[in-house]
C-alpha positions in Angstrom: 68.5 95.1 101.0 71.2 95.1 103.2 71.3 91.9 105.7 73.2 89.3 107.6 72.6 86.5 105.0 71.6 85.5 101.9 67.8 84.5 103.0 67.4 88.1 104.3 68.4 90.2 101.6 70.8 90.7 98.7 73.8 92.5 100.0 76.1 92.1 103.1 77.5 95.3 105.7 80.0 96.2 102.8 77.2 96.4 100.6 78.8 92.9 98.6 76.2 90.5 96.9 75.4 87.4 98.5 77.2 84.3 96.1 79.0 87.0 93.5 82.8 87.7 94.1 83.6 91.2 93.4 79.8 92.5 92.7 79.2 95.6 95.0 75.6 97.0 94.7 76.6 101.0 95.7 73.0 102.8 95.6 70.2 103.4 96.8 68.5 100.3 95.9 70.6 98.6 98.9 68.5 100.8 101.9 65.6 99.3 103.1 63.4 102.2 103.7 63.0 105.6 103.1 65.1 107.8 104.7 63.8 110.9 103.6 63.1 113.3 100.8 67.2 113.5 99.5 68.7 110.3 100.8 72.1 111.5 98.9 74.1 111.5 102.0 73.2 108.4 103.5 74.1 106.8 100.2 77.2 108.6 99.7 78.2 107.2 103.3 77.3 103.5 102.0 79.6 103.9 99.3 82.1 105.3 100.6 81.9 102.6 103.7 82.0 99.9 100.8 85.1 101.4 99.1 86.6 101.7 102.3 86.8 97.6 102.1 88.1 97.3 98.6 91.9 97.2 98.2 93.7 99.9 95.9 95.0 98.7 92.9 98.7 96.9 93.5 97.6 96.3 97.4 97.3 92.7 97.6 94.7 90.1 97.0 90.8 90.8 96.2 88.5 91.2 99.2 91.6 91.5 101.8 91.1 94.8 103.9 92.4 98.0 102.4 95.1 99.3 104.8 93.3 102.6 105.1 96.5 103.7 107.4 98.6 103.3 104.0 96.0 105.3 101.7 96.5 107.9 104.6 100.0 108.4 104.6 100.2 108.2 100.7 101.8 111.2 99.2 98.6 113.1 97.0 99.2 113.4 93.4 98.2 117.0 93.2 99.9 118.3 96.1 103.0 120.6 95.1 106.3 121.8 96.4 
């Protein structure tokens, strides 16, 4: 469950497991309540939020904020001329 500290839950607001470096829980088990019949969009939003804080390979030290502006400006590998 998402919580502000380990006494109240398992993961923080970025889906990082308390007490374990580089371990994320990115599925429906982090949601503390039933969000409806099909929680897939909620789970997708949680995963996208968690991944926005993971630096891309070569972007620096682990645990650092991901530079979203730099990612957005990077050219797409699928772009054609």
